[in-house]
PyMOL Python script that loads the backbone (N, CA, C, O; Angstrom):
from pymol import cmd

cmd.read_pdbstr("""\
ATOM      1  N   MET A   1       0.843  -1.178   0.000  1.00  0.00           N
ATOM      2  CA  MET A   1       0.000   0.000   0.000  1.00  0.00           C
ATOM      3  C   MET A   1       0.884   1.235   0.000  1.00  0.00           C
ATOM      4  O   MET A   1       1.866   1.315   0.738  1.00  0.00           O
ATOM      5  N   SER A   2       0.528   2.179  -0.823  1.00  0.00           N
ATOM      6  CA  SER A   2       1.309   3.390  -0.933  1.00  0.00           C
ATOM      7  C   SER A   2       0.374   4.595  -0.871  1.00  0.00           C
ATOM      8  O   SER A   2      -0.719   4.570  -1.437  1.00  0.00           O
ATOM      9  N   LEU A   3       0.798   5.627  -0.194  1.00  0.00           N
ATOM     10  CA  LEU A   3      -0.005   6.829  -0.058  1.00  0.00           C
ATOM     11  C   LEU A   3       0.319   7.830  -1.161  1.00  0.00           C
ATOM     12  O   LEU A   3       1.398   7.798  -1.751  1.00  0.00           O
ATOM     13  N   THR A   4      -0.622   8.706  -1.424  1.00  0.00           N
ATOM     14  CA  THR A   4      -0.439   9.776  -2.410  1.00  0.00           C
ATOM     15  C   THR A   4      -0.403  11.108  -1.665  1.00  0.00           C
ATOM     16  O   THR A   4      -0.768  11.165  -0.490  1.00  0.00           O
ATOM     17  N   PRO A   5       0.028  12.171  -2.323  1.00  0.00           N
ATOM     18  CA  PRO A   5      -0.002  13.492  -1.679  1.00  0.00           C
ATOM     19  C   PRO A   5      -1.410  13.892  -1.221  1.00  0.00           C
ATOM     20  O   PRO A   5      -1.564  14.561  -0.198  1.00  0.00           O
ATOM     21  N   ASP A   6      -2.434  13.484  -1.974  1.00  0.00           N
ATOM     22  CA  ASP A   6      -3.811  13.779  -1.552  1.00  0.00           C
ATOM     23  C   ASP A   6      -4.142  13.070  -0.242  1.00  0.00           C
ATOM     24  O   ASP A   6      -4.825  13.626   0.619  1.00  0.00           O
ATOM     25  N   ASP A   7      -3.647  11.826  -0.098  1.00  0.00           N
ATOM     26  CA  ASP A   7      -3.874  11.078   1.136  1.00  0.00           C
ATOM     27  C   ASP A   7      -3.248  11.805   2.332  1.00  0.00           C
ATOM     28  O   ASP A   7      -3.828  11.843   3.417  1.00  0.00           O
ATOM     29  N   ILE A   8      -2.083  12.370   2.125  1.00  0.00           N
ATOM     30  CA  ILE A   8      -1.402  13.102   3.201  1.00  0.00           C
ATOM     31  C   ILE A   8      -2.241  14.296   3.628  1.00  0.00           C
ATOM     32  O   ILE A   8      -2.386  14.559   4.822  1.00  0.00           O
ATOM     33  N   GLY A   9      -2.788  15.013   2.672  1.00  0.00           N
ATOM     34  CA  GLY A   9      -3.650  16.153   2.991  1.00  0.00           C
ATOM     35  C   GLY A   9      -4.881  15.726   3.760  1.00  0.00           C
ATOM     36  O   GLY A   9      -5.275  16.386   4.722  1.00  0.00           O
ATOM     37  N   ARG A  10      -5.496  14.622   3.347  1.00  0.00           N
ATOM     38  CA  ARG A  10      -6.679  14.113   4.046  1.00  0.00           C
ATOM     39  C   ARG A  10      -6.337  13.659   5.460  1.00  0.00           C
ATOM     40  O   ARG A  10      -7.066  13.954   6.407  1.00  0.00           O
ATOM     41  N   LEU A  11      -5.223  12.940   5.597  1.00  0.00           N
ATOM     42  CA  LEU A  11      -4.804  12.482   6.922  1.00  0.00           C
ATOM     43  C   LEU A  11      -4.499  13.656   7.853  1.00  0.00           C
ATOM     44  O   LEU A  11      -4.854  13.630   9.031  1.00  0.00           O
ATOM     45  N   ALA A  12      -3.846  14.672   7.322  1.00  0.00           N
ATOM     46  CA  ALA A  12      -3.513  15.850   8.131  1.00  0.00           C
ATOM     47  C   ALA A  12      -4.793  16.547   8.585  1.00  0.00           C
ATOM     48  O   ALA A  12      -4.885  16.991   9.729  1.00  0.00           O
ATOM     49  N   ARG A  13      -5.770  16.643   7.704  1.00  0.00           N
ATOM     50  CA  ARG A  13      -7.032  17.281   8.065  1.00  0.00           C
ATOM     51  C   ARG A  13      -7.749  16.471   9.141  1.00  0.00           C
ATOM     52  O   ARG A  13      -8.261  17.042  10.105  1.00  0.00           O
ATOM     53  N   LEU A  14      -7.792  15.137   8.986  1.00  0.00           N
ATOM     54  CA  LEU A  14      -8.450  14.287   9.977  1.00  0.00           C
ATOM     55  C   LEU A  14      -7.745  14.345  11.330  1.00  0.00           C
ATOM     56  O   LEU A  14      -8.398  14.319  12.373  1.00  0.00           O
ATOM     57  N   ALA A  15      -6.420  14.423  11.314  1.00  0.00           N
ATOM     58  CA  ALA A  15      -5.641  14.491  12.553  1.00  0.00           C
ATOM     59  C   ALA A  15      -5.574  15.910  13.110  1.00  0.00           C
ATOM     60  O   ALA A  15      -5.026  16.145  14.187  1.00  0.00           O
ATOM     61  N   ARG A  16      -6.135  16.839  12.366  1.00  0.00           N
ATOM     62  CA  ARG A  16      -6.138  18.249  12.746  1.00  0.00           C
ATOM     63  C   ARG A  16      -4.727  18.773  12.993  1.00  0.00           C
ATOM     64  O   ARG A  16      -4.463  19.444  13.990  1.00  0.00           O
ATOM     65  N   ILE A  17      -3.831  18.453  12.066  1.00  0.00           N
ATOM     66  CA  ILE A  17      -2.474  18.984  12.131  1.00  0.00           C
ATOM     67  C   ILE A  17      -2.190  19.744  10.839  1.00  0.00           C
ATOM     68  O   ILE A  17      -2.724  19.410   9.781  1.00  0.00           O
ATOM     69  N   ALA A  18      -1.370  20.738  10.932  1.00  0.00           N
ATOM     70  CA  ALA A  18      -1.010  21.537   9.766  1.00  0.00           C
ATOM     71  C   ALA A  18       0.296  21.015   9.186  1.00  0.00           C
ATOM     72  O   ALA A  18       1.312  20.949   9.878  1.00  0.00           O
ATOM     73  N   ILE A  19       0.260  20.648   7.918  1.00  0.00           N
ATOM     74  CA  ILE A  19       1.474  20.230   7.219  1.00  0.00           C
ATOM     75  C   ILE A  19       1.680  21.199   6.074  1.00  0.00           C
ATOM     76  O   ILE A  19       0.833  21.334   5.192  1.00  0.00           O
ATOM     77  N   GLU A  20       2.811  21.867   6.101  1.00  0.00           N
ATOM     78  CA  GLU A  20       3.142  22.820   5.047  1.00  0.00           C
ATOM     79  C   GLU A  20       3.391  22.066   3.742  1.00  0.00           C
ATOM     80  O   GLU A  20       3.841  20.920   3.771  1.00  0.00           O
ATOM     81  N   PRO A  21       3.109  22.684   2.614  1.00  0.00           N
ATOM     82  CA  PRO A  21       3.318  22.003   1.330  1.00  0.00           C
ATOM     83  C   PRO A  21       4.749  21.500   1.134  1.00  0.00           C
ATOM     84  O   PRO A  21       4.953  20.445   0.533  1.00  0.00           O
ATOM     85  N   GLU A  22       5.731  22.232   1.630  1.00  0.00           N
ATOM     86  CA  GLU A  22       7.122  21.784   1.470  1.00  0.00           C
ATOM     87  C   GLU A  22       7.441  20.590   2.372  1.00  0.00           C
ATOM     88  O   GLU A  22       8.384  19.848   2.097  1.00  0.00           O
ATOM     89  N   GLU A  23       6.674  20.395   3.436  1.00  0.00           N
ATOM     90  CA  GLU A  23       6.866  19.242   4.318  1.00  0.00           C
ATOM     91  C   GLU A  23       6.135  18.007   3.811  1.00  0.00           C
ATOM     92  O   GLU A  23       6.459  16.884   4.198  1.00  0.00           O
ATOM     93  N   SER A  24       5.163  18.212   2.957  1.00  0.00           N
ATOM     94  CA  SER A  24       4.275  17.145   2.525  1.00  0.00           C
ATOM     95  C   SER A  24       5.024  15.964   1.905  1.00  0.00           C
ATOM     96  O   SER A  24       4.698  14.812   2.190  1.00  0.00           O
ATOM     97  N   HIS A  25       6.015  16.234   1.067  1.00  0.00           N
ATOM     98  CA  HIS A  25       6.744  15.144   0.398  1.00  0.00           C
ATOM     99  C   HIS A  25       7.587  14.340   1.388  1.00  0.00           C
ATOM    100  O   HIS A  25       7.706  13.122   1.256  1.00  0.00           O
ATOM    101  N   ALA A  26       8.175  15.018   2.381  1.00  0.00           N
ATOM    102  CA  ALA A  26       8.961  14.307   3.388  1.00  0.00           C
ATOM    103  C   ALA A  26       8.054  13.421   4.241  1.00  0.00           C
ATOM    104  O   ALA A  26       8.409  12.284   4.552  1.00  0.00           O
ATOM    105  N   VAL A  27       6.887  13.938   4.619  1.00  0.00           N
ATOM    106  CA  VAL A  27       5.931  13.157   5.402  1.00  0.00           C
ATOM    107  C   VAL A  27       5.444  11.969   4.580  1.00  0.00           C
ATOM    108  O   VAL A  27       5.335  10.856   5.095  1.00  0.00           O
ATOM    109  N   LEU A  28       5.154  12.205   3.312  1.00  0.00           N
ATOM    110  CA  LEU A  28       4.708  11.138   2.412  1.00  0.00           C
ATOM    111  C   LEU A  28       5.759  10.028   2.333  1.00  0.00           C
ATOM    112  O   LEU A  28       5.422   8.845   2.399  1.00  0.00           O
ATOM    113  N   ASP A  29       7.024  10.407   2.194  1.00  0.00           N
ATOM    114  CA  ASP A  29       8.100   9.425   2.096  1.00  0.00           C
ATOM    115  C   ASP A  29       8.216   8.604   3.384  1.00  0.00           C
ATOM    116  O   ASP A  29       8.355   7.381   3.336  1.00  0.00           O
ATOM    117  N   ARG A  30       8.160   9.282   4.532  1.00  0.00           N
ATOM    118  CA  ARG A  30       8.285   8.571   5.808  1.00  0.00           C
ATOM    119  C   ARG A  30       7.107   7.620   6.048  1.00  0.00           C
ATOM    120  O   ARG A  30       7.302   6.487   6.490  1.00  0.00           O
ATOM    121  N   LEU A  31       5.903   8.077   5.760  1.00  0.00           N
ATOM    122  CA  LEU A  31       4.737   7.211   5.958  1.00  0.00           C
ATOM    123  C   LEU A  31       4.761   6.022   4.999  1.00  0.00           C
ATOM    124  O   LEU A  31       4.383   4.914   5.379  1.00  0.00           O
ATOM    125  N   ASN A  32       5.197   6.240   3.776  1.00  0.00           N
ATOM    126  CA  ASN A  32       5.289   5.128   2.822  1.00  0.00           C
ATOM    127  C   ASN A  32       6.330   4.101   3.271  1.00  0.00           C
ATOM    128  O   ASN A  32       6.149   2.903   3.054  1.00  0.00           O
ATOM    129  N   ARG A  33       7.425   4.564   3.899  1.00  0.00           N
ATOM    130  CA  ARG A  33       8.414   3.616   4.423  1.00  0.00           C
ATOM    131  C   ARG A  33       7.846   2.803   5.575  1.00  0.00           C
ATOM    132  O   ARG A  33       8.120   1.608   5.686  1.00  0.00           O
ATOM    133  N   VAL A  34       7.058   3.437   6.433  1.00  0.00           N
ATOM    134  CA  VAL A  34       6.421   2.715   7.536  1.00  0.00           C
ATOM    135  C   VAL A  34       5.449   1.677   6.989  1.00  0.00           C
ATOM    136  O   VAL A  34       5.435   0.534   7.445  1.00  0.00           O
ATOM    137  N   LEU A  35       4.642   2.069   6.017  1.00  0.00           N
ATOM    138  CA  LEU A  35       3.682   1.132   5.430  1.00  0.00           C
ATOM    139  C   LEU A  35       4.380  -0.012   4.706  1.00  0.00           C
ATOM    140  O   LEU A  35       3.888  -1.140   4.720  1.00  0.00           O
ATOM    141  N   ALA A  36       5.519   0.262   4.074  1.00  0.00           N
ATOM    142  CA  ALA A  36       6.285  -0.802   3.416  1.00  0.00           C
ATOM    143  C   ALA A  36       6.807  -1.794   4.459  1.00  0.00           C
ATOM    144  O   ALA A  36       6.814  -3.002   4.220  1.00  0.00           O
ATOM    145  N   LEU A  37       7.238  -1.289   5.604  1.00  0.00           N
ATOM    146  CA  LEU A  37       7.698  -2.164   6.681  1.00  0.00           C
ATOM    147  C   LEU A  37       6.546  -3.028   7.199  1.00  0.00           C
ATOM    148  O   LEU A  37       6.736  -4.215   7.463  1.00  0.00           O
ATOM    149  N   VAL A  38       5.370  -2.449   7.344  1.00  0.00           N
ATOM    150  CA  VAL A  38       4.202  -3.211   7.786  1.00  0.00           C
ATOM    151  C   VAL A  38       3.880  -4.303   6.767  1.00  0.00           C
ATOM    152  O   VAL A  38       3.596  -5.438   7.150  1.00  0.00           O
ATOM    153  N   ASP A  39       3.922  -3.975   5.482  1.00  0.00           N
ATOM    154  CA  ASP A  39       3.673  -4.980   4.440  1.00  0.00           C
ATOM    155  C   ASP A  39       4.706  -6.109   4.510  1.00  0.00           C
ATOM    156  O   ASP A  39       4.365  -7.282   4.358  1.00  0.00           O
ATOM    157  N   GLU A  40       5.963  -5.745   4.740  1.00  0.00           N
ATOM    158  CA  GLU A  40       7.018  -6.751   4.855  1.00  0.00           C
ATOM    159  C   GLU A  40       6.777  -7.671   6.052  1.00  0.00           C
ATOM    160  O   GLU A  40       6.982  -8.882   5.966  1.00  0.00           O
ATOM    161  N   MET A  41       6.343  -7.088   7.162  1.00  0.00           N
ATOM    162  CA  MET A  41       6.077  -7.888   8.356  1.00  0.00           C
ATOM    163  C   MET A  41       4.871  -8.808   8.149  1.00  0.00           C
ATOM    164  O   MET A  41       4.834  -9.913   8.690  1.00  0.00           O
ATOM    165  N   ARG A  42       3.891  -8.357   7.374  1.00  0.00           N
ATOM    166  CA  ARG A  42       2.719  -9.191   7.099  1.00  0.00           C
ATOM    167  C   ARG A  42       3.082 -10.422   6.268  1.00  0.00           C
ATOM    168  O   ARG A  42       2.412 -11.451   6.359  1.00  0.00           O
ATOM    169  N   ARG A  43       4.121 -10.322   5.474  1.00  0.00           N
ATOM    170  CA  ARG A  43       4.521 -11.447   4.611  1.00  0.00           C
ATOM    171  C   ARG A  43       5.229 -12.561   5.383  1.00  0.00           C
ATOM    172  O   ARG A  43       5.388 -13.666   4.863  1.00  0.00           O
ATOM    173  N   VAL A  44       5.650 -12.286   6.601  1.00  0.00           N
ATOM    174  CA  VAL A  44       6.358 -13.290   7.395  1.00  0.00           C
ATOM    175  C   VAL A  44       5.357 -14.361   7.846  1.00  0.00           C
ATOM    176  O   VAL A  44       4.286 -14.040   8.361  1.00  0.00           O
ATOM    177  N   ASP A  45       5.717 -15.637   7.648  1.00  0.00           N
ATOM    178  CA  ASP A  45       4.866 -16.745   8.050  1.00  0.00           C
ATOM    179  C   ASP A  45       5.002 -16.972   9.556  1.00  0.00           C
ATOM    180  O   ASP A  45       6.053 -17.402  10.032  1.00  0.00           O
ATOM    181  N   THR A  46       3.943 -16.684  10.297  1.00  0.00           N
ATOM    182  CA  THR A  46       3.981 -16.829  11.754  1.00  0.00           C
ATOM    183  C   THR A  46       3.103 -17.985  12.236  1.00  0.00           C
ATOM    184  O   THR A  46       2.816 -18.087  13.429  1.00  0.00           O
ATOM    185  N   ARG A  47       2.680 -18.847  11.325  1.00  0.00           N
ATOM    186  CA  ARG A  47       1.883 -19.994  11.753  1.00  0.00           C
ATOM    187  C   ARG A  47       2.726 -20.884  12.663  1.00  0.00           C
ATOM    188  O   ARG A  47       3.899 -21.140  12.391  1.00  0.00           O
ATOM    189  N   GLY A  48       2.113 -21.345  13.735  1.00  0.00           N
ATOM    190  CA  GLY A  48       2.815 -22.225  14.667  1.00  0.00           C
ATOM    191  C   GLY A  48       3.647 -21.487  15.706  1.00  0.00           C
ATOM    192  O   GLY A  48       4.262 -22.117  16.566  1.00  0.00           O
ATOM    193  N   ILE A  49       3.673 -20.180  15.639  1.00  0.00           N
ATOM    194  CA  ILE A  49       4.426 -19.392  16.629  1.00  0.00           C
ATOM    195  C   ILE A  49       3.428 -18.841  17.634  1.00  0.00           C
ATOM    196  O   ILE A  49       2.493 -18.129  17.266  1.00  0.00           O
ATOM    197  N   GLU A  50       3.627 -19.168  18.895  1.00  0.00           N
ATOM    198  CA  GLU A  50       2.706 -18.749  19.936  1.00  0.00           C
ATOM    199  C   GLU A  50       2.950 -17.281  20.294  1.00  0.00           C
ATOM    200  O   GLU A  50       4.098 -16.864  20.446  1.00  0.00           O
ATOM    201  N   PRO A  51       1.876 -16.496  20.430  1.00  0.00           N
ATOM    202  CA  PRO A  51       2.039 -15.086  20.809  1.00  0.00           C
ATOM    203  C   PRO A  51       2.697 -14.968  22.174  1.00  0.00           C
ATOM    204  O   PRO A  51       2.547 -15.841  23.029  1.00  0.00           O
ATOM    205  N   MET A  52       3.432 -13.869  22.366  1.00  0.00           N
ATOM    206  CA  MET A  52       4.084 -13.660  23.652  1.00  0.00           C
ATOM    207  C   MET A  52       3.835 -12.232  24.126  1.00  0.00           C
ATOM    208  O   MET A  52       3.633 -11.321  23.324  1.00  0.00           O
ATOM    209  N   ALA A  53       3.852 -12.060  25.422  1.00  0.00           N
ATOM    210  CA  ALA A  53       3.613 -10.747  26.006  1.00  0.00           C
ATOM    211  C   ALA A  53       4.896  -9.939  26.126  1.00  0.00           C
ATOM    212  O   ALA A  53       4.852  -8.713  26.217  1.00  0.00           O
ATOM    213  N   HIS A  54       6.036 -10.618  26.126  1.00  0.00           N
ATOM    214  CA  HIS A  54       7.321  -9.942  26.318  1.00  0.00           C
ATOM    215  C   HIS A  54       8.386 -10.711  25.548  1.00  0.00           C
ATOM    216  O   HIS A  54       8.283 -11.926  25.376  1.00  0.00           O
ATOM    217  N   ALA A  55       9.386 -10.014  25.096  1.00  0.00           N
ATOM    218  CA  ALA A  55      10.439 -10.652  24.304  1.00  0.00           C
ATOM    219  C   ALA A  55      11.296 -11.612  25.121  1.00  0.00           C
ATOM    220  O   ALA A  55      11.885 -12.543  24.571  1.00  0.00           O
ATOM    221  N   VAL A  56      11.368 -11.386  26.433  1.00  0.00           N
ATOM    222  CA  VAL A  56      12.148 -12.239  27.315  1.00  0.00           C
ATOM    223  C   VAL A  56      11.181 -12.903  28.298  1.00  0.00           C
ATOM    224  O   VAL A  56      10.335 -12.228  28.885  1.00  0.00           O
ATOM    225  N   ASP A  57      11.302 -14.196  28.476  1.00  0.00           N
ATOM    226  CA  ASP A  57      10.414 -14.914  29.377  1.00  0.00           C
ATOM    227  C   ASP A  57      10.874 -14.704  30.816  1.00  0.00           C
ATOM    228  O   ASP A  57      11.711 -15.447  31.329  1.00  0.00           O
ATOM    229  N   VAL A  58      10.317 -13.687  31.454  1.00  0.00           N
ATOM    230  CA  VAL A  58      10.688 -13.367  32.829  1.00  0.00           C
ATOM    231  C   VAL A  58       9.428 -13.258  33.676  1.00  0.00           C
ATOM    232  O   VAL A  58       8.335 -13.047  33.152  1.00  0.00           O
ATOM    233  N   THR A  59       9.585 -13.401  34.966  1.00  0.00           N
ATOM    234  CA  THR A  59       8.481 -13.163  35.890  1.00  0.00           C
ATOM    235  C   THR A  59       8.865 -12.004  36.787  1.00  0.00           C
ATOM    236  O   THR A  59      10.034 -11.810  37.122  1.00  0.00           O
ATOM    237  N   GLN A  60       7.873 -11.251  37.161  1.00  0.00           N
ATOM    238  CA  GLN A  60       8.118 -10.082  37.987  1.00  0.00           C
ATOM    239  C   GLN A  60       8.244 -10.493  39.452  1.00  0.00           C
ATOM    240  O   GLN A  60       7.429 -11.251  39.979  1.00  0.00           O
ATOM    241  N   ARG A  61       9.281  -9.974  40.087  1.00  0.00           N
ATOM    242  CA  ARG A  61       9.443 -10.227  41.512  1.00  0.00           C
ATOM    243  C   ARG A  61       8.446  -9.362  42.266  1.00  0.00           C
ATOM    244  O   ARG A  61       8.369  -8.154  42.044  1.00  0.00           O
ATOM    245  N   LEU A  62       7.694  -9.975  43.146  1.00  0.00           N
ATOM    246  CA  LEU A  62       6.709  -9.249  43.932  1.00  0.00           C
ATOM    247  C   LEU A  62       7.088  -9.262  45.398  1.00  0.00           C
ATOM    248  O   LEU A  62       7.619 -10.249  45.907  1.00  0.00           O
ATOM    249  N   ARG A  63       6.816  -8.175  46.061  1.00  0.00           N
ATOM    250  CA  ARG A  63       7.074  -8.123  47.493  1.00  0.00           C
ATOM    251  C   ARG A  63       5.887  -8.742  48.220  1.00  0.00           C
ATOM    252  O   ARG A  63       4.781  -8.763  47.680  1.00  0.00           O
ATOM    253  N   PRO A  64       6.090  -9.236  49.408  1.00  0.00           N
ATOM    254  CA  PRO A  64       4.963  -9.797  50.161  1.00  0.00           C
ATOM    255  C   PRO A  64       3.948  -8.705  50.482  1.00  0.00           C
ATOM    256  O   PRO A  64       4.320  -7.568  50.772  1.00  0.00           O
ATOM    257  N   ASP A  65       2.686  -9.052  50.428  1.00  0.00           N
ATOM    258  CA  ASP A  65       1.619  -8.108  50.725  1.00  0.00           C
ATOM    259  C   ASP A  65       1.402  -8.073  52.232  1.00  0.00           C
ATOM    260  O   ASP A  65       0.741  -8.946  52.795  1.00  0.00           O
ATOM    261  N   GLU A  66       1.962  -7.059  52.878  1.00  0.00           N
ATOM    262  CA  GLU A  66       1.863  -6.965  54.333  1.00  0.00           C
ATOM    263  C   GLU A  66       1.521  -5.540  54.734  1.00  0.00           C
ATOM    264  O   GLU A  66       1.905  -4.585  54.058  1.00  0.00           O
ATOM    265  N   VAL A  67       0.805  -5.405  55.821  1.00  0.00           N
ATOM    266  CA  VAL A  67       0.417  -4.108  56.348  1.00  0.00           C
ATOM    267  C   VAL A  67       1.647  -3.469  56.989  1.00  0.00           C
ATOM    268  O   VAL A  67       2.329  -4.093  57.800  1.00  0.00           O
ATOM    269  N   ARG A  68       1.923  -2.212  56.615  1.00  0.00           N
ATOM    270  CA  ARG A  68       3.098  -1.524  57.162  1.00  0.00           C
ATOM    271  C   ARG A  68       2.719  -0.331  58.028  1.00  0.00           C
ATOM    272  O   ARG A  68       3.566   0.211  58.739  1.00  0.00           O
ATOM    273  N   GLU A  69       1.460   0.082  57.976  1.00  0.00           N
ATOM    274  CA  GLU A  69       1.030   1.229  58.765  1.00  0.00           C
ATOM    275  C   GLU A  69      -0.116   0.819  59.675  1.00  0.00           C
ATOM    276  O   GLU A  69      -0.859  -0.117  59.380  1.00  0.00           O
ATOM    277  N   ALA A  70      -0.244   1.529  60.780  1.00  0.00           N
ATOM    278  CA  ALA A  70      -1.342   1.277  61.702  1.00  0.00           C
ATOM    279  C   ALA A  70      -2.634   1.851  61.121  1.00  0.00           C
ATOM    280  O   ALA A  70      -2.596   2.802  60.340  1.00  0.00           O
ATOM    281  N   ASP A  71      -3.767   1.279  61.499  1.00  0.00           N
ATOM    282  CA  ASP A  71      -5.068   1.759  61.059  1.00  0.00           C
ATOM    283  C   ASP A  71      -5.373   3.087  61.746  1.00  0.00           C
ATOM    284  O   ASP A  71      -5.507   3.141  62.969  1.00  0.00           O
ATOM    285  N   GLN A  72      -5.482   4.154  60.963  1.00  0.00           N
ATOM    286  CA  GLN A  72      -5.741   5.477  61.523  1.00  0.00           C
ATOM    287  C   GLN A  72      -7.059   6.052  61.004  1.00  0.00           C
ATOM    288  O   GLN A  72      -7.248   7.268  60.998  1.00  0.00           O
ATOM    289  N   ARG A  73      -7.968   5.179  60.568  1.00  0.00           N
ATOM    290  CA  ARG A  73      -9.232   5.653  60.000  1.00  0.00           C
ATOM    291  C   ARG A  73      -9.986   6.527  60.991  1.00  0.00           C
ATOM    292  O   ARG A  73     -10.494   7.582  60.610  1.00  0.00           O
ATOM    293  N   ASP A  74     -10.071   6.119  62.245  1.00  0.00           N
ATOM    294  CA  ASP A  74     -10.814   6.913  63.236  1.00  0.00           C
ATOM    295  C   ASP A  74     -10.205   8.302  63.413  1.00  0.00           C
ATOM    296  O   ASP A  74     -10.933   9.285  63.554  1.00  0.00           O
ATOM    297  N   ALA A  75      -8.886   8.387  63.407  1.00  0.00           N
ATOM    298  CA  ALA A  75      -8.222   9.692  63.544  1.00  0.00           C
ATOM    299  C   ALA A  75      -8.516  10.573  62.338  1.00  0.00           C
ATOM    300  O   ALA A  75      -8.773  11.766  62.495  1.00  0.00           O
ATOM    301  N   TYR A  76      -8.482  10.003  61.142  1.00  0.00           N
ATOM    302  CA  TYR A  76      -8.766  10.785  59.937  1.00  0.00           C
ATOM    303  C   TYR A  76     -10.226  11.218  59.894  1.00  0.00           C
ATOM    304  O   TYR A  76     -10.529  12.341  59.492  1.00  0.00           O
ATOM    305  N   GLN A  77     -11.132  10.333  60.306  1.00  0.00           N
ATOM    306  CA  GLN A  77     -12.547  10.667  60.227  1.00  0.00           C
ATOM    307  C   GLN A  77     -12.974  11.612  61.347  1.00  0.00           C
ATOM    308  O   GLN A  77     -14.023  12.249  61.249  1.00  0.00           O
ATOM    309  N   SER A  78     -12.189  11.708  62.389  1.00  0.00           N
ATOM    310  CA  SER A  78     -12.552  12.610  63.490  1.00  0.00           C
ATOM    311  C   SER A  78     -12.509  14.071  63.054  1.00  0.00           C
ATOM    312  O   SER A  78     -13.184  14.901  63.664  1.00  0.00           O
ATOM    313  N   VAL A  79     -11.757  14.408  62.044  1.00  0.00           N
ATOM    314  CA  VAL A  79     -11.678  15.795  61.570  1.00  0.00           C
ATOM    315  C   VAL A  79     -12.535  16.035  60.329  1.00  0.00           C
ATOM    316  O   VAL A  79     -12.566  17.152  59.813  1.00  0.00           O
ATOM    317  N   ALA A  80     -13.217  15.028  59.851  1.00  0.00           N
ATOM    318  CA  ALA A  80     -14.072  15.176  58.669  1.00  0.00           C
ATOM    319  C   ALA A  80     -15.365  15.895  59.056  1.00  0.00           C
ATOM    320  O   ALA A  80     -15.863  15.704  60.165  1.00  0.00           O
ATOM    321  N   PRO A  81     -15.912  16.711  58.168  1.00  0.00           N
ATOM    322  CA  PRO A  81     -17.157  17.424  58.476  1.00  0.00           C
ATOM    323  C   PRO A  81     -18.348  16.492  58.708  1.00  0.00           C
ATOM    324  O   PRO A  81     -19.186  16.762  59.569  1.00  0.00           O
ATOM    325  N   ALA A  82     -18.427  15.388  57.940  1.00  0.00           N
ATOM    326  CA  ALA A  82     -19.570  14.481  58.095  1.00  0.00           C
ATOM    327  C   ALA A  82     -19.146  13.054  57.781  1.00  0.00           C
ATOM    328  O   ALA A  82     -18.550  12.780  56.740  1.00  0.00           O
ATOM    329  N   VAL A  83     -19.465  12.147  58.707  1.00  0.00           N
ATOM    330  CA  VAL A  83     -19.129  10.731  58.558  1.00  0.00           C
ATOM    331  C   VAL A  83     -20.340   9.917  58.999  1.00  0.00           C
ATOM    332  O   VAL A  83     -21.016  10.269  59.966  1.00  0.00           O
ATOM    333  N   GLN A  84     -20.607   8.839  58.289  1.00  0.00           N
ATOM    334  CA  GLN A  84     -21.694   7.948  58.694  1.00  0.00           C
ATOM    335  C   GLN A  84     -21.277   6.509  58.412  1.00  0.00           C
ATOM    336  O   GLN A  84     -20.946   6.171  57.276  1.00  0.00           O
ATOM    337  N   GLU A  85     -21.290   5.672  59.425  1.00  0.00           N
ATOM    338  CA  GLU A  85     -20.957   4.256  59.321  1.00  0.00           C
ATOM    339  C   GLU A  85     -19.601   4.025  58.644  1.00  0.00           C
ATOM    340  O   GLU A  85     -19.441   3.113  57.832  1.00  0.00           O
ATOM    341  N   GLY A  86     -18.634   4.871  59.000  1.00  0.00           N
ATOM    342  CA  GLY A  86     -17.291   4.713  58.481  1.00  0.00           C
ATOM    343  C   GLY A  86     -17.056   5.306  57.096  1.00  0.00           C
ATOM    344  O   GLY A  86     -15.967   5.164  56.540  1.00  0.00           O
ATOM    345  N   LEU A  87     -18.060   5.966  56.536  1.00  0.00           N
ATOM    346  CA  LEU A  87     -17.932   6.572  55.200  1.00  0.00           C
ATOM    347  C   LEU A  87     -17.967   8.087  55.306  1.00  0.00           C
ATOM    348  O   LEU A  87     -18.668   8.636  56.156  1.00  0.00           O
ATOM    349  N   TYR A  88     -17.217   8.765  54.452  1.00  0.00           N
ATOM    350  CA  TYR A  88     -17.232  10.227  54.395  1.00  0.00           C
ATOM    351  C   TYR A  88     -18.469  10.658  53.620  1.00  0.00           C
ATOM    352  O   TYR A  88     -18.739  10.141  52.536  1.00  0.00           O
ATOM    353  N   LEU A  89     -19.216  11.598  54.173  1.00  0.00           N
ATOM    354  CA  LEU A  89     -20.392  12.138  53.497  1.00  0.00           C
ATOM    355  C   LEU A  89     -20.004  13.454  52.817  1.00  0.00           C
ATOM    356  O   LEU A  89     -19.355  14.312  53.415  1.00  0.00           O
ATOM    357  N   VAL A  90     -20.413  13.589  51.566  1.00  0.00           N
ATOM    358  CA  VAL A  90     -20.100  14.803  50.803  1.00  0.00           C
ATOM    359  C   VAL A  90     -21.402  15.388  50.281  1.00  0.00           C
ATOM    360  O   VAL A  90     -22.372  14.656  50.088  1.00  0.00           O
ATOM    361  N   PRO A  91     -21.439  16.690  50.049  1.00  0.00           N
ATOM    362  CA  PRO A  91     -22.663  17.305  49.537  1.00  0.00           C
ATOM    363  C   PRO A  91     -22.932  16.848  48.087  1.00  0.00           C
ATOM    364  O   PRO A  91     -22.006  16.556  47.329  1.00  0.00           O
ATOM    365  N   LYS A  92     -24.208  16.798  47.735  1.00  0.00           N
ATOM    366  CA  LYS A  92     -24.593  16.427  46.376  1.00  0.00           C
ATOM    367  C   LYS A  92     -24.209  17.574  45.449  1.00  0.00           C
ATOM    368  O   LYS A  92     -24.555  18.728  45.701  1.00  0.00           O
ATOM    369  N   VAL A  93     -23.491  17.251  44.372  1.00  0.00           N
ATOM    370  CA  VAL A  93     -23.041  18.304  43.461  1.00  0.00           C
ATOM    371  C   VAL A  93     -23.681  18.193  42.076  1.00  0.00           C
ATOM    372  O   VAL A  93     -23.551  19.105  41.260  1.00  0.00           O
ATOM    373  N   ILE A  94     -24.362  17.096  41.809  1.00  0.00           N
ATOM    374  CA  ILE A  94     -25.024  16.907  40.517  1.00  0.00           C
ATOM    375  C   ILE A  94     -26.517  16.793  40.757  1.00  0.00           C
ATOM    376  O   ILE A  94     -26.957  15.971  41.562  1.00  0.00           O
ATOM    377  N   GLU A  95     -27.284  17.595  40.080  1.00  0.00           N
ATOM    378  CA  GLU A  95     -28.758  17.564  40.230  1.00  0.00           C
ATOM    379  C   GLU A  95     -29.328  16.400  39.475  1.00  0.00           C
ATOM    380  O   GLU A  95     -30.542  16.200  39.475  1.00  0.00           O
TER     381      GLU A  95
END
""", "prot")
cmd.dss("prot")
cmd.show_as("cartoon", "prot")
cmd.util.cbc("prot")
cmd.orient("prot")
């Protein structure tokens, strides 16, 4: 697939970007190279190759899930303007 100068103008309008006429040919060339690369990648036979999430098969090290701070909910809610059953009450802002 190859783009034309008219395609560049249409794409620029849809993307709401301004491309000067002197820039148009450079943009056209770069986009055509990207599309040629995509076409080349599509031609590669990938049957039998399982999809992968990462190029290297690694697992993420996780830290143990442990509580590090004391429960201070009562202290925080003691200064709140309105609390009910452990929840902060806020004024209605949407009619």
